[in-house]
N, CA and C of each residue as an Amber inpcrd file, in Angstrom:
protein
   594
  -2.0740000  19.4600000 -14.2170000  -3.0490000  18.4230000 -13.9790000
  -4.0230000  18.8260000 -12.8860000  -5.0200000  18.0330000 -12.7490000
  -6.0530000  18.2730000 -11.7540000  -5.5540000  17.9690000 -10.3550000
  -5.8480000  18.8550000  -9.4070000  -5.4660000  18.6210000  -8.0170000
  -6.3710000  17.5990000  -7.3490000  -7.5440000  17.3750000  -7.9030000
  -8.4860000  16.4330000  -7.2960000  -8.3980000  15.0490000  -7.9070000
  -7.4920000  14.8350000  -8.8360000  -7.3670000  13.5390000  -9.4810000
  -8.3830000  13.4010000 -10.5920000  -8.3860000  12.2710000 -11.2130000
  -9.3170000  12.1030000 -12.3200000 -10.1900000  10.8680000 -12.1910000
  -9.9250000  10.0090000 -11.2200000 -10.7840000   8.8480000 -11.0070000
 -10.4380000   8.1730000  -9.6740000 -11.3620000   7.3960000  -9.1920000
 -11.1440000   6.5570000  -8.0190000 -11.0280000   5.1250000  -8.5120000
 -10.1330000   4.3720000  -7.9230000 -10.0780000   2.9400000  -8.2280000
  -9.8740000   2.1930000  -6.9280000 -10.4040000   0.9750000  -6.8960000
 -10.2970000   0.1860000  -5.6740000  -8.8270000  -0.0950000  -5.3790000
  -8.4590000  -0.0020000  -4.1120000  -7.0590000  -0.1290000  -3.7360000
  -6.7520000  -1.3370000  -2.8820000  -7.5480000  -2.3840000  -2.9530000
  -7.3060000  -3.5680000  -2.1190000  -5.9770000  -4.2130000  -2.4790000
  -5.2650000  -4.7010000  -1.4770000  -4.0020000  -5.3870000  -1.7540000
  -4.2410000  -6.7420000  -2.4300000  -3.2470000  -7.2020000  -3.1820000
  -3.3340000  -8.5140000  -3.8220000  -3.4730000  -9.5990000  -2.7610000
  -4.3290000 -10.5720000  -3.0360000  -4.5110000 -11.6860000  -2.1180000
  -5.5480000 -11.4360000  -1.0400000  -6.1020000 -10.2370000  -0.9810000
  -7.1490000  -9.9080000  -0.0070000  -8.4250000  -9.6240000  -0.8080000
  -9.5220000 -10.2160000  -0.3870000 -10.7890000 -10.0260000  -1.0980000
 -11.1650000  -8.5460000  -1.1620000 -11.6950000  -8.1300000  -2.3050000
 -12.1200000  -6.7390000  -2.4750000 -13.2260000  -6.3780000  -1.4970000
 -13.9450000  -7.3870000  -0.9860000 -15.0290000  -7.1360000  -0.0420000
 -14.5400000  -6.9990000   1.4000000 -13.2310000  -7.1460000   1.6180000
 -12.6720000  -7.0370000   2.9730000 -12.9930000  -5.6730000   3.5640000
 -13.2810000  -5.6440000   4.8430000 -13.5860000  -4.3980000   5.5620000
 -12.2950000  -3.8450000   6.1670000 -12.1570000  -2.5270000   6.1180000
 -10.9770000  -1.8720000   6.6640000 -11.4000000  -0.8580000   7.7080000
 -10.7050000  -0.8280000   8.8110000 -10.9990000   0.0650000   9.9280000
 -10.2390000   1.3810000   9.8020000  -9.0180000   1.2980000   9.2860000
  -8.1310000   2.4430000   9.2910000  -7.1520000   2.2940000   8.1370000
  -6.7620000   3.3830000   7.5250000  -5.7250000   3.3710000   6.4970000
  -4.8040000   4.5610000   6.7480000  -3.5090000   4.3330000   6.5700000
  -2.5360000   5.4070000   6.7320000  -1.4470000   5.1810000   5.6890000
  -0.9520000   6.2540000   5.0980000   0.0310000   6.1270000   4.0260000
   1.2810000   6.9210000   4.3390000   2.4200000   6.3320000   3.9980000
   3.6680000   7.0740000   4.0480000   3.7710000   7.8480000   2.7410000
   4.6830000   8.8030000   2.6720000   4.8820000   9.5350000   1.4220000
   5.2830000   8.5390000   0.3460000   4.6270000   8.5810000  -0.7910000
   4.8780000   7.5890000  -1.8320000   5.4580000   8.2320000  -3.0790000
   6.4350000   7.5390000  -3.6500000   6.9510000   7.8750000  -4.9690000
   6.6810000   6.6570000  -5.8420000   7.2510000   6.6120000  -7.0120000
   6.9670000   5.4860000  -7.9070000   7.3240000   4.1410000  -7.2940000
   8.4110000   4.0560000  -6.5530000   8.8520000   2.7620000  -6.0260000
   9.0290000   2.7350000  -4.5070000   8.6720000   3.8050000  -3.8400000
   8.8210000   3.8600000  -2.3910000   7.5020000   4.2190000  -1.7450000
   7.4010000   3.9360000  -0.4630000   6.2040000   4.2720000   0.2910000
   5.3130000   3.0590000   0.4870000   4.5480000   3.0820000   1.5780000
   3.6620000   1.9710000   1.9040000   2.2990000   2.4780000   2.3460000
   1.2990000   1.6760000   2.1020000  -0.0060000   1.8610000   2.7150000
  -0.0690000   0.9050000   3.8920000  -0.5970000   1.3710000   4.9940000
  -0.7970000   0.5490000   6.1850000  -2.2940000   0.4940000   6.4270000
  -2.8490000  -0.6940000   6.5280000  -4.2890000  -0.8490000   6.7110000
  -4.5660000  -1.7580000   7.8980000  -5.6900000  -1.5180000   8.5240000
  -6.0640000  -2.2040000   9.7620000  -7.4970000  -2.6760000   9.6050000
  -7.7360000  -3.9600000   9.8280000  -9.0750000  -4.5240000   9.7200000
  -9.7710000  -4.5040000  11.0780000 -11.1150000  -4.6110000  11.0770000
 -11.8490000  -4.6200000  12.3460000 -11.4280000  -5.7500000  13.3030000
 -10.8700000  -6.8420000  12.7680000 -10.3950000  -7.9330000  13.6350000
  -8.9980000  -7.6420000  14.1770000  -8.4910000  -6.4250000  13.9400000
  -7.2010000  -5.9270000  14.4150000  -5.9890000  -6.5070000  13.7000000
  -6.1980000  -7.1120000  12.5430000  -5.0690000  -7.5180000  11.7080000
  -4.5380000  -6.2650000  11.0020000  -3.2090000  -6.1650000  10.8950000
  -2.5700000  -5.0330000  10.2220000  -1.7940000  -5.5660000   9.0270000
  -1.9150000  -4.8650000   7.9020000  -1.1980000  -5.2180000   6.6910000
  -0.5160000  -3.9750000   6.1470000   0.5780000  -4.1620000   5.4150000
   1.1930000  -3.0540000   4.6820000   1.4910000  -3.5420000   3.2700000
   1.4710000  -2.5960000   2.3410000   1.8020000  -2.9470000   0.9600000
   2.1580000  -1.6920000   0.1830000   3.0660000  -1.8340000  -0.8070000
   3.3870000  -0.6930000  -1.6560000   2.2630000  -0.4750000  -2.6590000
   1.8860000   0.7740000  -2.9230000   0.7740000   1.0200000  -3.8290000
   1.0290000   0.5750000  -5.2640000   2.2910000   0.5380000  -5.6930000
   2.5690000   0.1890000  -7.0870000   2.4740000  -1.3140000  -7.3550000
   2.7020000  -2.1730000  -6.3480000   2.5790000  -3.6280000  -6.5720000
   1.3890000  -4.2310000  -5.8440000   0.9950000  -3.5930000  -4.7510000
  -0.0790000  -4.0870000  -3.8840000   0.2140000  -5.4820000  -3.3220000
   1.4900000  -5.8300000  -3.2460000   1.8900000  -7.1130000  -2.6540000
   1.8240000  -6.9610000  -1.1340000   0.8970000  -7.6700000  -0.5360000
   0.5680000  -7.4750000   0.8710000   1.5060000  -8.2450000   1.8020000
   1.7470000  -7.6460000   2.9660000   2.5040000  -8.3020000   4.0240000
   1.7550000  -8.0890000   5.3320000   1.4410000  -9.1920000   6.0240000
   0.7830000  -9.0510000   7.3190000   1.8210000  -8.6510000   8.3530000
   1.4730000  -7.6780000   9.1720000   2.3560000  -7.1890000  10.2280000
   1.8690000  -7.7850000  11.5420000   2.6850000  -8.6090000  12.1200000
   2.2820000  -9.3010000  13.3490000   2.1780000  -8.3240000  14.5200000
   1.0840000  -8.4630000  15.2590000   0.8930000  -7.6310000  16.4440000
   0.6200000  -8.4750000  17.6830000   0.6540000  -9.7800000  17.5380000
   0.4350000 -10.6300000  18.7150000   1.6580000 -10.5400000  19.6180000
   1.4190000 -10.6980000  20.9060000   2.5130000 -10.6880000  21.8700000
   3.1620000  -9.3340000  22.0740000   2.3980000  -8.2490000  21.9640000
   2.9650000  -6.9290000  22.2260000   3.4660000  -6.8810000  23.6610000
   4.7170000  -6.4960000  23.8400000   5.2960000  -6.4050000  25.1800000
   4.9840000  -5.0460000  25.7740000   4.6600000  -5.0100000  27.0510000
   4.4250000  -3.7430000  27.7290000   2.9620000  -3.3550000  27.8310000
   2.0430000  -4.2760000  27.5070000   0.6210000  -3.9680000  27.6500000
   0.2560000  -3.8320000  29.1180000  -0.6600000  -2.9000000  29.4370000
  -1.1020000  -2.7260000  30.8220000  -1.7760000  -3.9930000  31.3350000
  -2.6020000  -4.6170000  30.4990000  -3.2740000  -5.8580000  30.8940000
  -3.1520000  -6.8560000  29.7420000  -2.0390000  -7.6190000  29.7120000
  -1.8100000  -8.5540000  28.6160000  -2.9200000  -9.6030000  28.5210000
  -3.3080000  -9.9110000  27.2880000  -4.3030000 -10.9500000  27.0480000
  -3.8170000 -11.8370000  25.9140000  -4.5030000 -12.9530000  25.7220000
  -4.1330000 -13.8320000  24.6250000  -4.7370000 -13.3460000  23.3060000
  -5.7330000 -12.4540000  23.3910000  -6.3570000 -11.9100000  22.1900000
  -5.6040000 -10.6700000  21.7250000  -5.7770000 -10.3600000  20.4270000
  -5.1950000  -9.1300000  19.9210000  -5.8640000  -7.9440000  20.6040000
  -5.0860000  -6.9480000  21.0100000  -5.7060000  -5.7630000  21.6070000
  -6.4630000  -4.9760000  20.5420000  -7.4070000  -4.1540000  20.9750000
  -8.1490000  -3.3000000  20.0450000  -7.3490000  -2.0530000  19.7570000
  -7.3130000  -1.6680000  18.4900000  -6.5680000  -0.4880000  18.0700000
  -7.5000000   0.6800000  17.8570000  -7.0730000   1.8330000  18.2880000
  -7.8450000   3.0550000  18.0930000  -7.3310000   3.8140000  16.8760000
  -6.0140000   3.7750000  16.6590000  -5.4230000   4.6000000  15.6120000
  -4.1270000   3.9760000  15.1090000  -3.9030000   4.1010000  13.8250000
  -2.6730000   3.6610000  13.1760000  -2.1810000   4.8390000  12.3490000
  -0.9400000   5.2660000  12.5570000  -0.4290000   6.4590000  11.8780000
   0.9670000   6.1700000  11.3190000   1.0960000   6.2160000   9.9940000
   2.3530000   5.8640000   9.3330000   3.0940000   7.0900000   8.8330000
   4.4110000   7.0410000   8.9670000   5.3030000   8.0170000   8.3470000
   6.3700000   7.2040000   7.6180000   7.2620000   7.8750000   6.9370000
   8.3240000   7.1570000   6.2120000   9.2590000   6.4210000   7.1800000
   9.4550000   6.9700000   8.3760000  10.4260000   6.4090000   9.3180000
   9.8370000   5.4820000  10.3640000   8.5860000   5.7140000  10.7600000
   7.9690000   4.9390000  11.8360000   6.4680000   4.8080000  11.6150000
   5.8920000   3.8530000  12.3240000   4.4360000   3.7240000  12.3930000
   4.0730000   3.7360000  13.8640000   3.0790000   4.5390000  14.2200000
   2.5980000   4.6200000  15.5880000   1.2580000   3.9150000  15.6730000
   1.0690000   3.1580000  16.7440000  -0.1540000   2.3970000  16.9580000
  -0.7050000   2.7590000  18.3320000  -1.9270000   3.2990000  18.3730000
  -2.5880000   3.6630000  19.6280000  -3.6420000   2.6090000  19.9220000
  -3.5490000   1.9750000  21.0810000  -4.5070000   0.9530000  21.4820000
  -5.6780000   1.5810000  22.2190000  -6.7890000   0.8600000  22.2930000
  -7.9720000   1.3550000  23.0040000  -7.6650000   1.6860000  24.4570000
  -6.7280000   0.9650000  25.0630000  -6.3710000   1.2060000  26.4540000
  -5.4920000   2.4310000  26.6610000  -5.0850000   3.0950000  25.5620000
  -4.2500000   4.2890000  25.6690000  -2.7710000   4.0300000  25.4780000
  -2.3510000   2.7640000  25.3990000  -0.9380000   2.4600000  25.1810000
  -0.5510000   2.8000000  23.7450000   0.7320000   3.1470000  23.5610000
   1.2660000   3.4400000  22.2290000   2.4260000   2.5010000  21.9580000
   2.4460000   1.9610000  20.7320000   3.5640000   1.1610000  20.2650000
   4.0950000   1.7940000  18.9900000   5.4240000   1.7890000  18.8510000
   6.0910000   2.3870000  17.7010000   6.8280000   1.2830000  16.9520000
   6.6500000   1.2370000  15.6400000   7.2970000   0.2300000  14.8040000
   8.7520000   0.6180000  14.6060000   9.6780000  -0.2880000  14.9390000
  11.1120000  -0.0120000  14.8370000  11.7260000  -0.7670000  13.6630000
  12.9350000  -0.3680000  13.2990000  13.6880000  -1.0620000  12.2630000
  13.2520000  -0.7520000  10.8490000  12.5080000   0.3250000  10.6500000
  12.0510000   0.6750000   9.3020000  13.1600000   1.3890000   8.5410000
  13.2920000   1.0620000   7.2700000  14.2780000   1.6930000   6.4030000
  14.1390000   1.1530000   4.9980000  15.0080000   1.5880000   4.0990000
  14.9330000   1.1710000   2.6990000  15.0720000  -0.3470000   2.5720000
  15.8870000  -0.9480000   3.4200000  16.1050000  -2.3970000   3.3670000
  14.9470000  -3.1930000   3.9690000  14.1520000  -2.5660000   4.8320000
  13.0490000  -3.2470000   5.5200000  11.9350000  -2.2220000   5.7880000
  11.1760000  -1.8470000   4.7510000  10.1960000  -0.7660000   4.9200000
   9.0740000  -1.0730000   5.9020000   8.7970000  -2.3610000   6.1750000
   7.7510000  -2.7080000   7.1350000   8.2520000  -2.7170000   8.5740000
   9.5610000  -2.5960000   8.7740000  10.1130000  -2.6140000  10.1190000
  10.2370000  -4.0200000  10.6590000  10.7240000  -4.1230000  11.9140000
  10.9670000  -5.4530000  12.4630000  10.2500000  -5.7410000  13.7760000
   9.8770000  -4.7180000  14.5420000   9.2730000  -4.9910000  15.8530000
   8.4430000  -3.7950000  16.3220000   7.5420000  -4.0730000  17.2620000
   6.7600000  -3.0340000  17.9270000   7.3900000  -2.7840000  19.2900000
   7.6810000  -1.5330000  19.5990000   8.2450000  -1.1550000  20.8940000
   7.2370000  -0.3020000  21.6470000   7.0260000  -0.5950000  22.9450000
   6.1030000   0.2490000  23.7150000   6.7190000   1.6220000  23.9640000
   5.8890000   2.6370000  23.9340000   6.3410000   3.9920000  24.2230000
   6.0660000   4.2780000  25.6950000   7.0590000   4.7660000  26.4010000
   6.9120000   5.0870000  27.8140000   6.0620000   6.3460000  27.9590000
   4.9030000   6.2020000  28.5860000   3.9840000   7.3280000  28.7670000
   3.8920000   7.7690000  30.2230000   4.8500000   7.3750000  31.0650000
   4.7780000   7.7240000  32.4820000   4.7590000   9.2330000  32.7030000
   5.3560000  10.0010000  31.7950000   5.3500000  11.4590000  31.9150000
   3.9240000  12.0030000  31.9510000   2.9880000  11.3070000  31.3020000
   1.6030000  11.7740000  31.2330000   0.7720000  11.3730000  32.4490000
   1.3580000  10.6490000  33.3840000   0.6150000  10.2160000  34.5690000
  -0.4930000   9.2530000  34.1840000  -1.6880000   9.4710000  34.7040000
  -2.8110000   8.5790000  34.4350000  -3.6130000   8.9520000  33.1980000
  -3.0870000   9.8360000  32.3740000  -3.7940000  10.2960000  31.1830000
  -3.9820000   9.1410000  30.1960000  -5.1730000   9.0780000  29.5970000
  -5.4480000   8.0800000  28.5610000  -5.5850000   8.7940000  27.2300000
  -4.6780000   8.5130000  26.2890000  -4.7410000   9.1220000  24.9750000
  -5.8190000   8.4330000  24.1410000  -6.5760000   9.2220000  23.3660000
  -7.6680000   8.6740000  22.5520000  -7.4810000   8.9420000  21.0640000
  -6.5370000   9.8090000  20.7020000  -6.2920000  10.1210000  19.2950000
  -4.8530000  10.5650000  19.1470000  -4.2410000  10.2110000  18.0010000
  -2.9130000  10.7300000  17.7070000  -2.7460000  10.8620000  16.2040000
  -1.8150000  11.7320000  15.8110000  -1.5220000  11.9600000  14.4080000
  -0.0520000  12.3370000  14.2730000   0.6120000  11.7450000  13.2730000
   2.0380000  11.9950000  13.0580000   2.2530000  12.8590000  11.8360000
   3.0940000  13.8780000  11.9770000   3.5200000  14.6900000  10.8480000
   4.9110000  14.2540000  10.4320000   5.6650000  15.1570000   9.8320000
   7.0200000  14.8290000   9.3870000   7.9870000  14.7190000  10.5620000
   7.7580000  15.5290000  11.6130000   8.6910000  15.5200000  12.7320000
   8.0180000  15.5920000  14.0860000   6.6970000  15.6910000  14.1140000
   5.9750000  15.8620000  15.3720000   4.8280000  14.8730000  15.4850000
   4.4160000  14.6370000  16.7180000   3.2330000  13.8240000  16.9870000
   2.2800000  14.6730000  17.8090000   1.0180000  14.6560000  17.4240000
  -0.0300000  15.3620000  18.1530000  -0.9590000  14.3120000  18.7430000
  -1.4980000  14.5750000  19.9320000  -2.3950000  13.6210000  20.5780000
  -3.4510000  14.3600000  21.3860000  -4.5340000  13.6500000  21.6800000
  -5.6120000  14.1740000  22.5230000  -5.8940000  13.1310000  23.5890000
  -6.1290000  13.5800000  24.8290000  -6.4790000  12.6330000  25.8870000
  -7.9980000  12.5860000  26.0710000  -8.4420000  11.7010000  26.9510000
  -9.8820000  11.4760000  27.1480000 -10.6020000  12.6850000  27.7320000
  -9.8640000  13.6450000  28.3060000 -10.4780000  14.8570000  28.8500000
 -10.4670000  16.0090000  27.8470000  -9.8910000  15.7760000  26.6490000
  -9.8710000  16.8020000  25.6210000  -8.6080000  17.6340000  25.5680000
  -7.6120000  17.3140000  26.4010000  -6.3390000  18.0490000  26.3850000
  -5.5230000  17.6140000  25.1670000  -4.9810000  18.5850000  24.4380000
  -4.1420000  18.3100000  23.2730000  -2.6770000  18.3700000  23.6990000
  -1.8650000  17.4580000  23.1480000  -0.4290000  17.3850000  23.4500000
   0.3690000  17.3970000  22.1510000   1.5990000  17.9180000  22.2360000
   2.5490000  17.9100000  21.1340000   3.8150000  17.2120000  21.6080000
   4.3240000  16.3240000  20.7750000   5.6070000  15.6550000  21.0480000
   6.5060000  15.9300000  19.8580000   7.6400000  16.5870000  20.0930000
   8.5860000  16.8700000  19.0140000   9.4420000  15.6190000  18.8360000
   9.3830000  15.0310000  17.6720000  10.1650000  13.8340000  17.3790000
   9.2910000  12.6060000  17.2130000   9.6060000  11.8230000  16.1890000
   8.8500000  10.6110000  15.8690000   9.5500000   9.3340000  16.2770000
  10.8380000   9.4300000  16.5340000  11.6620000   8.2320000  16.7030000
  11.1250000   7.3030000  17.7770000  11.3350000   6.0050000  17.5640000
  10.9280000   5.0190000  18.5600000  11.8070000   5.1030000  19.8090000
  11.3750000   4.4410000  20.8780000  12.1530000   4.4670000  22.1170000
  13.5780000   3.9570000  21.9000000  14.5090000   4.5310000  22.6530000
  15.9060000   4.1070000  22.5800000  16.5550000   4.2810000  23.9400000
  17.4870000   3.4050000  24.2280000  18.2510000   3.5220000  25.4800000
  19.3530000   4.5640000  25.3380000  19.5860000   5.0380000  24.0980000
  20.6870000   5.9690000  23.8290000  20.3270000   7.4360000  24.0450000
  19.0550000   7.7420000  24.1620000  18.6690000   9.1270000  24.3720000
  17.3520000   9.1980000  25.1320000  17.1150000  10.3710000  25.7340000
  15.8770000  10.5770000  26.4750000  14.7000000  10.6740000  25.5170000
  13.5730000  10.1900000  25.9610000  12.3630000  10.2840000  25.1600000
  11.8950000  11.7370000  25.1440000  11.4650000  12.2490000  23.9780000
  10.9680000  13.6290000  23.9290000   9.7750000  13.8280000  24.8650000
   9.6120000  15.0510000  25.3210000   8.5260000  15.3850000  26.2380000
   7.2110000  15.5750000  25.4930000   6.1140000  15.2460000  26.1700000
   4.7710000  15.5620000  25.6840000   4.4280000  16.9340000  26.2650000
   4.1890000  17.9060000  25.4180000   3.9170000  19.2690000  25.8540000
   2.4220000  19.5440000  25.7260000   1.7360000  19.8980000  26.8390000
   0.3210000  20.2670000  26.7410000   0.1750000  21.5420000  25.9100000
  -0.7980000  21.5470000  25.0150000  -1.0310000  22.6950000  24.1390000
  -2.1860000  23.5090000  24.7090000  -1.9540000  24.8170000  24.8900000
  -2.9990000  25.7000000  25.4100000  -4.1570000  25.8020000  24.4360000
  -5.3150000  26.0990000  24.9610000  -6.4870000  26.3200000  24.1310000
  -7.5540000  25.2770000  24.3990000  -8.7750000  25.6420000  24.0770000
  -9.8910000  24.7280000  24.2700000 -10.9060000  24.9590000  23.1640000
 -11.9350000  24.1360000  23.1580000 -12.9850000  24.2870000  22.1510000
 -13.7350000  25.5840000  22.4100000 -14.4630000  26.0140000  21.4180000
 -15.2470000  27.2430000  21.5590000 -16.7250000  26.9310000  21.7310000
 -17.0490000  25.6520000  21.9440000 -18.4390000  25.2260000  22.1720000
 -18.6130000  24.8740000  23.6380000 -19.6970000  25.3490000  24.2610000
 -19.9500000  25.0410000  25.6670000 -20.0970000  23.5390000  25.8680000
 -19.3860000  23.0070000  26.8350000 -19.4940000  21.6000000  27.1920000
 -18.8010000  20.6480000  26.2350000 -18.1310000  21.1650000  25.2110000
 -17.4530000  20.2960000  24.2480000 -15.9830000  20.1320000  24.6370000
 -15.3900000  19.0630000  24.1580000 -13.9600000  18.8310000  24.3630000
 -13.3840000  18.2600000  23.0790000 -12.0840000  18.4230000  22.8920000
 -11.4300000  17.8570000  21.7260000 -11.4480000  16.3320000  21.8170000
 -11.6840000  15.6770000  20.6740000 -11.7270000  14.2120000  20.6310000
 -10.7570000  13.6240000  19.6160000 -10.3210000  14.4370000  18.6620000
  -9.4470000  13.9240000  17.6050000  -8.5680000  15.0510000  17.1100000
  -7.3520000  14.6970000  16.6860000  -6.4200000  15.6640000  16.1290000
  -5.7810000  15.0390000  14.8920000  -5.5660000  15.8740000  13.8610000
  -4.9510000  15.4100000  12.6150000  -3.9670000  16.4650000  12.1490000
  -2.7450000  16.0390000  11.8260000  -1.7430000  16.9640000  11.3140000
  -1.3790000  16.5760000   9.8950000  -0.9950000  17.5670000   9.1000000
  -0.5510000  17.2970000   7.7390000   0.8550000  16.7270000   7.7510000
   1.3040000  16.2050000   6.6100000   2.6160000  15.5520000   6.5640000
   3.7890000  16.5010000   6.7710000   3.5760000  17.8000000   6.6040000
   4.6760000  18.7580000   6.7770000   4.6030000  19.5270000   8.0860000
   3.6850000  19.1430000   8.9780000   3.5540000  19.7720000  10.2950000
   3.1160000  21.2350000  10.2350000   2.5940000  21.7040000   9.1150000
   2.2300000  23.1150000   8.9980000   0.8890000  23.4210000   9.6280000
  -0.0640000  22.5670000   9.4400000  -1.4150000  22.8240000   9.9310000
  -1.8780000  21.6200000  10.7500000  -2.5590000  21.8920000  11.8510000
  -3.1300000  20.8370000  12.6890000  -4.6280000  21.0920000  12.7850000
  -5.4080000  20.0540000  12.5840000  -6.8630000  20.1310000  12.6600000
  -7.3290000  19.3590000  13.8750000  -8.4380000  19.7730000  14.4500000
  -9.0120000  19.0580000  15.5870000 -10.5260000  18.9610000  15.4160000
 -11.0790000  17.9390000  16.0360000 -12.5260000  17.7140000  16.0300000
 -12.9600000  17.6830000  17.4840000 -14.1110000  18.3060000  17.8030000
 -14.5720000  18.2640000  19.1840000 -15.7550000  17.3080000  19.3200000
 -16.2280000  17.1480000  20.5550000 -17.2920000  16.1830000  20.8480000
 -18.6370000  16.5880000  20.2520000 -18.7530000  17.8310000  19.7550000
 -19.9770000  18.2570000  19.0730000 -19.7780000  18.2280000  17.5580000
 -18.6840000  17.6040000  17.1090000 -18.3460000  17.4170000  15.6970000
 -17.9800000  18.7170000  14.9830000 -17.5140000  19.7190000  15.7460000
 -17.0360000  20.9650000  15.1540000 -15.5510000  20.8110000  14.7990000
 -15.1250000  21.4360000  13.7150000 -13.7460000  21.3520000  13.2410000
 -12.9930000  22.6210000  13.6150000 -11.7480000  22.4710000  14.0400000
 -10.8750000  23.6020000  14.4160000  -9.5870000  23.5410000  13.6080000
């Protein structure tokens, strides 16, 4: 068969208007009856649904515990990254929340847990991407980091370390602004502030 597919079709979830605007989409590995699409609207509402039924479920994000400056409004999201085991959510303020309780019995998970970022000091993360076993991130100064392990926070084990990755852009005055990894962790792509791809 064709590697590029044979047609595009609208993928809006059932019960949501086809004209709805989406800010971000992330997909877990999908088979005929497993896997979810996670979508984020500009008003910061998050939904998930299986591609085969498109039966939508709103994922509550109000009352996130551990925000640097809690507000009554939904925080702004910069990035949403889904894997089969977890979903990572990066807020505009640099905080990260990980969706816990995901599994075959509850594919949407049950709660958002804050990720402890004290190891990074005052660094503000601006981009992240999850592979099969690793998380890649970029901070506001363009430094790239690697974290081995996707699991949400636990009191039973130490949180994996964020390892700074050597290297910089090859453009004068440019810095990395975004990082994307494939689902198998084989290749990592980056974008710099001059829109060059690495």
